mmCIF file of the N, C-alpha and C atoms, coordinates in Angstrom:
data_MODEL
# 
_entry.id   MODEL 
# 
loop_
_atom_site.group_PDB 
_atom_site.id 
_atom_site.type_symbol 
_atom_site.label_atom_id 
_atom_site.label_alt_id 
_atom_site.label_comp_id 
_atom_site.label_asym_id 
_atom_site.label_entity_id 
_atom_site.label_seq_id 
_atom_site.pdbx_PDB_ins_code 
_atom_site.Cartn_x 
_atom_site.Cartn_y 
_atom_site.Cartn_z 
_atom_site.occupancy 
_atom_site.B_iso_or_equiv 
_atom_site.pdbx_formal_charge 
_atom_site.auth_seq_id 
_atom_site.auth_comp_id 
_atom_site.auth_asym_id 
_atom_site.auth_atom_id 
_atom_site.pdbx_PDB_model_num 
ATOM 1   N N  . PRO A 1 1  ? 0.814   -1.427 -0.003  1.00 0.00 ? 1  PRO A N  1 
ATOM 2   C CA . PRO A 1 1  ? -0.211  0.030  0.019   1.00 0.00 ? 1  PRO A CA 1 
ATOM 3   C C  . PRO A 1 1  ? 1.238   1.362  0.025   1.00 0.00 ? 1  PRO A C  1 
ATOM 4   N N  . GLN A 1 2  ? 2.075   1.107  0.491   1.00 0.00 ? 2  GLN A N  1 
ATOM 5   C CA . GLN A 1 2  ? 2.866   2.400  0.809   1.00 0.00 ? 2  GLN A CA 1 
ATOM 6   C C  . GLN A 1 2  ? 3.486   2.784  -0.453  1.00 0.00 ? 2  GLN A C  1 
ATOM 7   N N  . VAL A 1 3  ? 3.444   1.773  -0.972  1.00 0.00 ? 3  VAL A N  1 
ATOM 8   C CA . VAL A 1 3  ? 4.142   1.612  -2.752  1.00 0.00 ? 3  VAL A CA 1 
ATOM 9   C C  . VAL A 1 3  ? 3.573   2.261  -3.575  1.00 0.00 ? 3  VAL A C  1 
ATOM 10  N N  . VAL A 1 4  ? 2.392   1.763  -3.361  1.00 0.00 ? 4  VAL A N  1 
ATOM 11  C CA . VAL A 1 4  ? 1.450   2.601  -4.424  1.00 0.00 ? 4  VAL A CA 1 
ATOM 12  C C  . VAL A 1 4  ? 0.925   4.236  -3.773  1.00 0.00 ? 4  VAL A C  1 
ATOM 13  N N  . GLU A 1 5  ? 1.041   4.685  -2.624  1.00 0.00 ? 5  GLU A N  1 
ATOM 14  C CA . GLU A 1 5  ? 0.782   5.561  -2.304  1.00 0.00 ? 5  GLU A CA 1 
ATOM 15  C C  . GLU A 1 5  ? 1.880   6.745  -2.774  1.00 0.00 ? 5  GLU A C  1 
ATOM 16  N N  . LYS A 1 6  ? 3.130   6.451  -2.536  1.00 0.00 ? 6  LYS A N  1 
ATOM 17  C CA . LYS A 1 6  ? 4.584   6.955  -3.392  1.00 0.00 ? 6  LYS A CA 1 
ATOM 18  C C  . LYS A 1 6  ? 4.520   7.106  -4.644  1.00 0.00 ? 6  LYS A C  1 
ATOM 19  N N  . ARG A 1 7  ? 4.177   5.864  -5.415  1.00 0.00 ? 7  ARG A N  1 
ATOM 20  C CA . ARG A 1 7  ? 3.704   6.033  -6.493  1.00 0.00 ? 7  ARG A CA 1 
ATOM 21  C C  . ARG A 1 7  ? 2.355   6.675  -7.758  1.00 0.00 ? 7  ARG A C  1 
ATOM 22  N N  . ASN A 1 8  ? 1.648   6.862  -6.679  1.00 0.00 ? 8  ASN A N  1 
ATOM 23  C CA . ASN A 1 8  ? 0.374   7.756  -6.878  1.00 0.00 ? 8  ASN A CA 1 
ATOM 24  C C  . ASN A 1 8  ? 0.716   9.516  -6.704  1.00 0.00 ? 8  ASN A C  1 
ATOM 25  N N  . ALA A 1 9  ? 1.747   9.500  -5.787  1.00 0.00 ? 9  ALA A N  1 
ATOM 26  C CA . ALA A 1 9  ? 2.399   10.763 -5.320  1.00 0.00 ? 9  ALA A CA 1 
ATOM 27  C C  . ALA A 1 9  ? 3.111   11.391 -6.346  1.00 0.00 ? 9  ALA A C  1 
ATOM 28  N N  . ARG A 1 10 ? 4.080   10.880 -6.588  1.00 0.00 ? 10 ARG A N  1 
ATOM 29  C CA . ARG A 1 10 ? 4.870   10.796 -8.117  1.00 0.00 ? 10 ARG A CA 1 
ATOM 30  C C  . ARG A 1 10 ? 4.007   11.173 -9.475  1.00 0.00 ? 10 ARG A C  1 
ATOM 31  N N  . GLU A 1 11 ? 3.061   10.215 -9.882  1.00 0.00 ? 11 GLU A N  1 
ATOM 32  C CA . GLU A 1 11 ? 2.260   10.828 -10.830 1.00 0.00 ? 11 GLU A CA 1 
ATOM 33  C C  . GLU A 1 11 ? 1.773   12.054 -10.499 1.00 0.00 ? 11 GLU A C  1 
ATOM 34  N N  . ARG A 1 12 ? 0.964   12.528 -9.253  1.00 0.00 ? 12 ARG A N  1 
ATOM 35  C CA . ARG A 1 12 ? 0.479   13.491 -9.245  1.00 0.00 ? 12 ARG A CA 1 
ATOM 36  C C  . ARG A 1 12 ? 1.448   14.586 -9.516  1.00 0.00 ? 12 ARG A C  1 
ATOM 37  N N  . LYS A 1 13 ? 2.598   14.385 -8.951  1.00 0.00 ? 13 LYS A N  1 
ATOM 38  C CA . LYS A 1 13 ? 3.613   15.600 -9.031  1.00 0.00 ? 13 LYS A CA 1 
ATOM 39  C C  . LYS A 1 13 ? 4.126   15.619 -10.839 1.00 0.00 ? 13 LYS A C  1 
ATOM 40  N N  . ARG A 1 14 ? 3.970   14.495 -11.250 1.00 0.00 ? 14 ARG A N  1 
ATOM 41  C CA . ARG A 1 14 ? 4.245   14.523 -12.899 1.00 0.00 ? 14 ARG A CA 1 
ATOM 42  C C  . ARG A 1 14 ? 3.116   15.544 -13.639 1.00 0.00 ? 14 ARG A C  1 
ATOM 43  N N  . VAL A 1 15 ? 2.036   15.116 -13.072 1.00 0.00 ? 15 VAL A N  1 
ATOM 44  C CA . VAL A 1 15 ? 0.753   15.937 -14.092 1.00 0.00 ? 15 VAL A CA 1 
ATOM 45  C C  . VAL A 1 15 ? 0.640   17.193 -13.606 1.00 0.00 ? 15 VAL A C  1 
ATOM 46  N N  . GLN A 1 16 ? 1.422   17.463 -12.291 1.00 0.00 ? 16 GLN A N  1 
ATOM 47  C CA . GLN A 1 16 ? 0.992   19.285 -12.035 1.00 0.00 ? 16 GLN A CA 1 
ATOM 48  C C  . GLN A 1 16 ? 2.127   19.862 -12.959 1.00 0.00 ? 16 GLN A C  1 
ATOM 49  N N  . THR A 1 17 ? 3.324   18.990 -13.036 1.00 0.00 ? 17 THR A N  1 
ATOM 50  C CA . THR A 1 17 ? 4.448   19.582 -13.195 1.00 0.00 ? 17 THR A CA 1 
ATOM 51  C C  . THR A 1 17 ? 4.007   19.952 -15.148 1.00 0.00 ? 17 THR A C  1 
ATOM 52  N N  . VAL A 1 18 ? 3.515   18.630 -15.840 1.00 0.00 ? 18 VAL A N  1 
ATOM 53  C CA . VAL A 1 18 ? 2.787   19.096 -17.138 1.00 0.00 ? 18 VAL A CA 1 
ATOM 54  C C  . VAL A 1 18 ? 1.784   19.998 -17.441 1.00 0.00 ? 18 VAL A C  1 
ATOM 55  N N  . ASN A 1 19 ? 0.975   20.422 -16.392 1.00 0.00 ? 19 ASN A N  1 
ATOM 56  C CA . ASN A 1 19 ? -0.040  21.004 -16.496 1.00 0.00 ? 19 ASN A CA 1 
ATOM 57  C C  . ASN A 1 19 ? 0.708   22.233 -15.825 1.00 0.00 ? 19 ASN A C  1 
ATOM 58  N N  . GLY A 1 20 ? 1.327   22.808 -15.168 1.00 0.00 ? 20 GLY A N  1 
ATOM 59  C CA . GLY A 1 20 ? 2.327   23.958 -15.202 1.00 0.00 ? 20 GLY A CA 1 
ATOM 60  C C  . GLY A 1 20 ? 2.698   24.571 -16.263 1.00 0.00 ? 20 GLY A C  1 
ATOM 61  N N  . ALA A 1 21 ? 3.812   23.667 -16.864 1.00 0.00 ? 21 ALA A N  1 
ATOM 62  C CA . ALA A 1 21 ? 4.019   23.974 -18.222 1.00 0.00 ? 21 ALA A CA 1 
ATOM 63  C C  . ALA A 1 21 ? 3.128   24.330 -19.399 1.00 0.00 ? 21 ALA A C  1 
ATOM 64  N N  . PHE A 1 22 ? 2.113   23.805 -19.634 1.00 0.00 ? 22 PHE A N  1 
ATOM 65  C CA . PHE A 1 22 ? 0.982   24.109 -20.399 1.00 0.00 ? 22 PHE A CA 1 
ATOM 66  C C  . PHE A 1 22 ? 0.431   25.475 -20.356 1.00 0.00 ? 22 PHE A C  1 
ATOM 67  N N  . VAL A 1 23 ? 0.156   25.871 -18.836 1.00 0.00 ? 23 VAL A N  1 
ATOM 68  C CA . VAL A 1 23 ? -0.184  27.040 -18.374 1.00 0.00 ? 23 VAL A CA 1 
ATOM 69  C C  . VAL A 1 23 ? 0.819   28.160 -18.924 1.00 0.00 ? 23 VAL A C  1 
ATOM 70  N N  . ARG A 1 24 ? 2.060   27.935 -19.050 1.00 0.00 ? 24 ARG A N  1 
ATOM 71  C CA . ARG A 1 24 ? 3.276   28.685 -19.030 1.00 0.00 ? 24 ARG A CA 1 
ATOM 72  C C  . ARG A 1 24 ? 3.432   28.959 -20.364 1.00 0.00 ? 24 ARG A C  1 
ATOM 73  N N  . LEU A 1 25 ? 3.146   28.041 -21.041 1.00 0.00 ? 25 LEU A N  1 
ATOM 74  C CA . LEU A 1 25 ? 2.752   27.885 -22.727 1.00 0.00 ? 25 LEU A CA 1 
ATOM 75  C C  . LEU A 1 25 ? 1.760   28.934 -23.346 1.00 0.00 ? 25 LEU A C  1 
ATOM 76  N N  . ARG A 1 26 ? 1.019   28.760 -22.705 1.00 0.00 ? 26 ARG A N  1 
ATOM 77  C CA . ARG A 1 26 ? -0.116  29.159 -23.136 1.00 0.00 ? 26 ARG A CA 1 
ATOM 78  C C  . ARG A 1 26 ? -0.522  30.911 -22.720 1.00 0.00 ? 26 ARG A C  1 
ATOM 79  N N  . LYS A 1 27 ? 0.884   31.472 -22.230 1.00 0.00 ? 27 LYS A N  1 
ATOM 80  C CA . LYS A 1 27 ? 1.053   32.761 -21.993 1.00 0.00 ? 27 LYS A CA 1 
ATOM 81  C C  . LYS A 1 27 ? 1.701   33.417 -23.053 1.00 0.00 ? 27 LYS A C  1 
ATOM 82  N N  . PHE A 1 28 ? 2.613   32.482 -23.869 1.00 0.00 ? 28 PHE A N  1 
ATOM 83  C CA . PHE A 1 28 ? 3.413   32.983 -24.647 1.00 0.00 ? 28 PHE A CA 1 
ATOM 84  C C  . PHE A 1 28 ? 2.834   32.785 -26.533 1.00 0.00 ? 28 PHE A C  1 
ATOM 85  N N  . ILE A 1 29 ? 1.470   32.565 -26.368 1.00 0.00 ? 29 ILE A N  1 
ATOM 86  C CA . ILE A 1 29 ? 1.094   32.170 -27.664 1.00 0.00 ? 29 ILE A CA 1 
ATOM 87  C C  . ILE A 1 29 ? 0.060   32.935 -27.715 1.00 0.00 ? 29 ILE A C  1 
ATOM 88  N N  . PRO A 1 30 ? -0.156  33.656 -28.932 1.00 0.00 ? 30 PRO A N  1 
ATOM 89  C CA . PRO A 1 30 ? -1.242  34.915 -29.172 1.00 0.00 ? 30 PRO A CA 1 
ATOM 90  C C  . PRO A 1 30 ? -2.717  33.643 -29.845 1.00 0.00 ? 30 PRO A C  1 
ATOM 91  N N  . TYR A 1 31 ? -3.583  34.078 -29.061 1.00 0.00 ? 31 TYR A N  1 
ATOM 92  C CA . TYR A 1 31 ? -4.674  33.371 -29.800 1.00 0.00 ? 31 TYR A CA 1 
ATOM 93  C C  . TYR A 1 31 ? -6.149  34.162 -29.224 1.00 0.00 ? 31 TYR A C  1 
ATOM 94  N N  . GLU A 1 32 ? -7.157  34.043 -29.888 1.00 0.00 ? 32 GLU A N  1 
ATOM 95  C CA . GLU A 1 32 ? -8.576  34.931 -30.097 1.00 0.00 ? 32 GLU A CA 1 
ATOM 96  C C  . GLU A 1 32 ? -9.048  34.278 -28.231 1.00 0.00 ? 32 GLU A C  1 
ATOM 97  N N  . ASN A 1 33 ? -9.951  35.316 -27.706 1.00 0.00 ? 33 ASN A N  1 
ATOM 98  C CA . ASN A 1 33 ? -10.545 34.918 -26.452 1.00 0.00 ? 33 ASN A CA 1 
ATOM 99  C C  . ASN A 1 33 ? -9.828  34.157 -25.477 1.00 0.00 ? 33 ASN A C  1 
ATOM 100 N N  . ARG A 1 34 ? -8.924  35.198 -25.166 1.00 0.00 ? 34 ARG A N  1 
ATOM 101 C CA . ARG A 1 34 ? -8.125  34.735 -23.673 1.00 0.00 ? 34 ARG A CA 1 
ATOM 102 C C  . ARG A 1 34 ? -9.065  33.887 -22.657 1.00 0.00 ? 34 ARG A C  1 
ATOM 103 N N  . HIS A 1 35 ? -10.083 34.457 -22.719 1.00 0.00 ? 35 HIS A N  1 
ATOM 104 C CA . HIS A 1 35 ? -11.148 34.381 -21.707 1.00 0.00 ? 35 HIS A CA 1 
ATOM 105 C C  . HIS A 1 35 ? -11.240 32.755 -21.869 1.00 0.00 ? 35 HIS A C  1 
ATOM 106 N N  . LYS A 1 36 ? -11.408 31.820 -22.835 1.00 0.00 ? 36 LYS A N  1 
ATOM 107 C CA . LYS A 1 36 ? -11.353 30.392 -22.778 1.00 0.00 ? 36 LYS A CA 1 
ATOM 108 C C  . LYS A 1 36 ? -10.148 29.749 -23.052 1.00 0.00 ? 36 LYS A C  1 
ATOM 109 N N  . ARG A 1 37 ? -9.953  28.968 -21.592 1.00 0.00 ? 37 ARG A N  1 
ATOM 110 C CA . ARG A 1 37 ? -8.851  28.020 -21.804 1.00 0.00 ? 37 ARG A CA 1 
ATOM 111 C C  . ARG A 1 37 ? -8.626  27.159 -22.959 1.00 0.00 ? 37 ARG A C  1 
ATOM 112 N N  . LEU A 1 38 ? -7.380  27.127 -23.979 1.00 0.00 ? 38 LEU A N  1 
ATOM 113 C CA . LEU A 1 38 ? -6.921  26.173 -24.542 1.00 0.00 ? 38 LEU A CA 1 
ATOM 114 C C  . LEU A 1 38 ? -6.895  24.908 -24.496 1.00 0.00 ? 38 LEU A C  1 
ATOM 115 N N  . SER A 1 39 ? -7.262  23.816 -25.002 1.00 0.00 ? 39 SER A N  1 
ATOM 116 C CA . SER A 1 39 ? -6.881  22.433 -24.445 1.00 0.00 ? 39 SER A CA 1 
ATOM 117 C C  . SER A 1 39 ? -5.642  22.112 -24.960 1.00 0.00 ? 39 SER A C  1 
ATOM 118 N N  . LYS A 1 40 ? -4.987  21.103 -24.204 1.00 0.00 ? 40 LYS A N  1 
ATOM 119 C CA . LYS A 1 40 ? -3.538  20.825 -24.296 1.00 0.00 ? 40 LYS A CA 1 
ATOM 120 C C  . LYS A 1 40 ? -3.280  20.789 -25.738 1.00 0.00 ? 40 LYS A C  1 
ATOM 121 N N  . VAL A 1 41 ? -4.140  19.785 -26.475 1.00 0.00 ? 41 VAL A N  1 
ATOM 122 C CA . VAL A 1 41 ? -4.005  19.731 -28.045 1.00 0.00 ? 41 VAL A CA 1 
ATOM 123 C C  . VAL A 1 41 ? -3.490  20.712 -28.873 1.00 0.00 ? 41 VAL A C  1 
ATOM 124 N N  . LYS A 1 42 ? -4.824  21.921 -28.479 1.00 0.00 ? 42 LYS A N  1 
ATOM 125 C CA . LYS A 1 42 ? -5.089  22.911 -29.227 1.00 0.00 ? 42 LYS A CA 1 
ATOM 126 C C  . LYS A 1 42 ? -3.938  23.941 -29.122 1.00 0.00 ? 42 LYS A C  1 
ATOM 127 N N  . THR A 1 43 ? -3.594  23.960 -27.830 1.00 0.00 ? 43 THR A N  1 
ATOM 128 C CA . THR A 1 43 ? -2.476  24.885 -27.327 1.00 0.00 ? 43 THR A CA 1 
ATOM 129 C C  . THR A 1 43 ? -0.900  24.326 -27.962 1.00 0.00 ? 43 THR A C  1 
ATOM 130 N N  . LEU A 1 44 ? -1.017  23.073 -28.252 1.00 0.00 ? 44 LEU A N  1 
ATOM 131 C CA . LEU A 1 44 ? 0.071   22.557 -28.813 1.00 0.00 ? 44 LEU A CA 1 
ATOM 132 C C  . LEU A 1 44 ? 0.090   22.887 -30.366 1.00 0.00 ? 44 LEU A C  1 
ATOM 133 N N  . ARG A 1 45 ? -1.088  22.908 -31.164 1.00 0.00 ? 45 ARG A N  1 
ATOM 134 C CA . ARG A 1 45 ? -1.533  23.040 -32.317 1.00 0.00 ? 45 ARG A CA 1 
ATOM 135 C C  . ARG A 1 45 ? -0.721  24.776 -32.645 1.00 0.00 ? 45 ARG A C  1 
ATOM 136 N N  . LYS A 1 46 ? -1.305  25.695 -31.512 1.00 0.00 ? 46 LYS A N  1 
ATOM 137 C CA . LYS A 1 46 ? -1.285  26.944 -32.020 1.00 0.00 ? 46 LYS A CA 1 
ATOM 138 C C  . LYS A 1 46 ? 0.321   27.267 -31.620 1.00 0.00 ? 46 LYS A C  1 
ATOM 139 N N  . ALA A 1 47 ? 0.805   26.661 -30.713 1.00 0.00 ? 47 ALA A N  1 
ATOM 140 C CA . ALA A 1 47 ? 2.339   26.391 -30.299 1.00 0.00 ? 47 ALA A CA 1 
ATOM 141 C C  . ALA A 1 47 ? 3.140   26.438 -31.834 1.00 0.00 ? 47 ALA A C  1 
ATOM 142 N N  . ILE A 1 48 ? 2.872   25.557 -32.649 1.00 0.00 ? 48 ILE A N  1 
ATOM 143 C CA . ILE A 1 48 ? 2.794   24.761 -33.536 1.00 0.00 ? 48 ILE A CA 1 
ATOM 144 C C  . ILE A 1 48 ? 3.212   26.162 -34.649 1.00 0.00 ? 48 ILE A C  1 
ATOM 145 N N  . GLU A 1 49 ? 1.587   26.317 -34.976 1.00 0.00 ? 49 GLU A N  1 
ATOM 146 C CA . GLU A 1 49 ? 1.438   27.604 -35.639 1.00 0.00 ? 49 GLU A CA 1 
ATOM 147 C C  . GLU A 1 49 ? 2.215   28.827 -35.616 1.00 0.00 ? 49 GLU A C  1 
ATOM 148 N N  . TYR A 1 50 ? 2.553   29.029 -34.421 1.00 0.00 ? 50 TYR A N  1 
ATOM 149 C CA . TYR A 1 50 ? 3.190   30.332 -34.127 1.00 0.00 ? 50 TYR A CA 1 
ATOM 150 C C  . TYR A 1 50 ? 4.708   30.181 -34.584 1.00 0.00 ? 50 TYR A C  1 
ATOM 151 N N  . ILE A 1 51 ? 5.274   29.426 -34.199 1.00 0.00 ? 51 ILE A N  1 
ATOM 152 C CA . ILE A 1 51 ? 6.749   28.794 -34.535 1.00 0.00 ? 51 ILE A CA 1 
ATOM 153 C C  . ILE A 1 51 ? 6.921   28.850 -35.985 1.00 0.00 ? 51 ILE A C  1 
ATOM 154 N N  . ASP A 1 52 ? 5.906   28.220 -36.503 1.00 0.00 ? 52 ASP A N  1 
ATOM 155 C CA . ASP A 1 52 ? 6.011   28.154 -37.939 1.00 0.00 ? 52 ASP A CA 1 
ATOM 156 C C  . ASP A 1 52 ? 5.881   29.756 -38.303 1.00 0.00 ? 52 ASP A C  1 
ATOM 157 N N  . HIS A 1 53 ? 4.985   30.652 -37.956 1.00 0.00 ? 53 HIS A N  1 
ATOM 158 C CA . HIS A 1 53 ? 5.039   31.963 -38.295 1.00 0.00 ? 53 HIS A CA 1 
ATOM 159 C C  . HIS A 1 53 ? 6.407   32.753 -37.887 1.00 0.00 ? 53 HIS A C  1 
ATOM 160 N N  . LEU A 1 54 ? 7.002   32.307 -36.705 1.00 0.00 ? 54 LEU A N  1 
ATOM 161 C CA . LEU A 1 54 ? 8.066   33.052 -36.311 1.00 0.00 ? 54 LEU A CA 1 
ATOM 162 C C  . LEU A 1 54 ? 9.392   32.761 -37.652 1.00 0.00 ? 54 LEU A C  1 
ATOM 163 N N  . GLN A 1 55 ? 9.103   31.397 -37.633 1.00 0.00 ? 55 GLN A N  1 
ATOM 164 C CA . GLN A 1 55 ? 10.331  30.978 -38.519 1.00 0.00 ? 55 GLN A CA 1 
ATOM 165 C C  . GLN A 1 55 ? 10.164  31.839 -39.667 1.00 0.00 ? 55 GLN A C  1 
ATOM 166 N N  . ALA A 1 56 ? 8.912   31.831 -40.525 1.00 0.00 ? 56 ALA A N  1 
ATOM 167 C CA . ALA A 1 56 ? 8.746   32.425 -41.738 1.00 0.00 ? 56 ALA A CA 1 
ATOM 168 C C  . ALA A 1 56 ? 9.093   33.827 -41.316 1.00 0.00 ? 56 ALA A C  1 
ATOM 169 N N  . MET A 1 57 ? 8.491   34.411 -40.715 1.00 0.00 ? 57 MET A N  1 
ATOM 170 C CA . MET A 1 57 ? 9.101   36.217 -40.600 1.00 0.00 ? 57 MET A CA 1 
ATOM 171 C C  . MET A 1 57 ? 10.555  35.983 -40.192 1.00 0.00 ? 57 MET A C  1 
ATOM 172 N N  . LEU A 1 58 ? 11.494  35.199 -39.839 1.00 0.00 ? 58 LEU A N  1 
ATOM 173 C CA . LEU A 1 58 ? 12.870  35.240 -39.737 1.00 0.00 ? 58 LEU A CA 1 
ATOM 174 C C  . LEU A 1 58 ? 13.829  34.896 -40.904 1.00 0.00 ? 58 LEU A C  1 
ATOM 175 N N  . GLY A 1 59 ? 13.264  33.580 -41.207 1.00 0.00 ? 59 GLY A N  1 
ATOM 176 C CA . GLY A 1 59 ? 13.523  33.312 -43.071 1.00 0.00 ? 59 GLY A CA 1 
ATOM 177 C C  . GLY A 1 59 ? 13.587  34.250 -43.828 1.00 0.00 ? 59 GLY A C  1 
ATOM 178 N N  . GLN A 1 60 ? 12.480  35.351 -44.049 1.00 0.00 ? 60 GLN A N  1 
ATOM 179 C CA . GLN A 1 60 ? 12.303  36.751 -44.719 1.00 0.00 ? 60 GLN A CA 1 
ATOM 180 C C  . GLN A 1 60 ? 12.801  37.769 -44.429 1.00 0.00 ? 60 GLN A C  1 
ATOM 181 N N  . ASP A 1 61 ? 13.360  37.939 -43.143 1.00 0.00 ? 61 ASP A N  1 
ATOM 182 C CA . ASP A 1 61 ? 14.646  39.023 -42.884 1.00 0.00 ? 61 ASP A CA 1 
ATOM 183 C C  . ASP A 1 61 ? 15.847  37.871 -43.373 1.00 0.00 ? 61 ASP A C  1 
ATOM 184 N N  . PHE A 1 62 ? 16.478  37.082 -43.106 1.00 0.00 ? 62 PHE A N  1 
ATOM 185 C CA . PHE A 1 62 ? 17.501  36.429 -43.970 1.00 0.00 ? 62 PHE A CA 1 
ATOM 186 C C  . PHE A 1 62 ? 17.753  36.431 -45.182 1.00 0.00 ? 62 PHE A C  1 
ATOM 187 N N  . GLU A 1 63 ? 16.685  36.372 -45.807 1.00 0.00 ? 63 GLU A N  1 
ATOM 188 C CA . GLU A 1 63 ? 16.800  35.979 -47.213 1.00 0.00 ? 63 GLU A CA 1 
ATOM 189 C C  . GLU A 1 63 ? 17.173  37.545 -47.998 1.00 0.00 ? 63 GLU A C  1 
ATOM 190 N N  . GLY A 1 64 ? 16.522  38.541 -47.697 1.00 0.00 ? 64 GLY A N  1 
ATOM 191 C CA . GLY A 1 64 ? 17.110  39.740 -47.952 1.00 0.00 ? 64 GLY A CA 1 
ATOM 192 C C  . GLY A 1 64 ? 18.983  40.507 -47.626 1.00 0.00 ? 64 GLY A C  1 
ATOM 193 N N  . SER A 1 65 ? 19.173  39.843 -46.895 1.00 0.00 ? 65 SER A N  1 
ATOM 194 C CA . SER A 1 65 ? 20.722  40.178 -46.439 1.00 0.00 ? 65 SER A CA 1 
ATOM 195 C C  . SER A 1 65 ? 21.707  38.992 -46.896 1.00 0.00 ? 65 SER A C  1 
ATOM 196 N N  . SER A 1 66 ? 23.079  39.370 -46.761 1.00 0.00 ? 66 SER A N  1 
ATOM 197 C CA . SER A 1 66 ? 23.971  38.424 -47.292 1.00 0.00 ? 66 SER A CA 1 
ATOM 198 C C  . SER A 1 66 ? 24.636  37.991 -46.235 1.00 0.00 ? 66 SER A C  1 
ATOM 199 N N  . THR A 1 67 ? 25.285  37.173 -46.007 1.00 0.00 ? 67 THR A N  1 
ATOM 200 C CA . THR A 1 67 ? 26.294  36.930 -44.988 1.00 0.00 ? 67 THR A CA 1 
ATOM 201 C C  . THR A 1 67 ? 27.807  36.474 -45.448 1.00 0.00 ? 67 THR A C  1 
ATOM 202 N N  . ALA A 1 68 ? 27.922  37.081 -46.716 1.00 0.00 ? 68 ALA A N  1 
ATOM 203 C CA . ALA A 1 68 ? 29.083  37.129 -47.023 1.00 0.00 ? 68 ALA A CA 1 
ATOM 204 C C  . ALA A 1 68 ? 30.087  38.049 -47.005 1.00 0.00 ? 68 ALA A C  1 
# 
């Protein structure tokens, strides 16, 4: 029984850590309707879209400049 309690405590801690990471990630992702919380899947999808957008912006900046 004590082993199960320790295992459950570790799992609760892990879940809290993951949930905390999603809360932090949501703060950096621009999205409409900030009053409604994004699901984890939607948060990841929005993060991917945002990263793609930022990479495209950087790519445009670097294409116009020469590195030689």
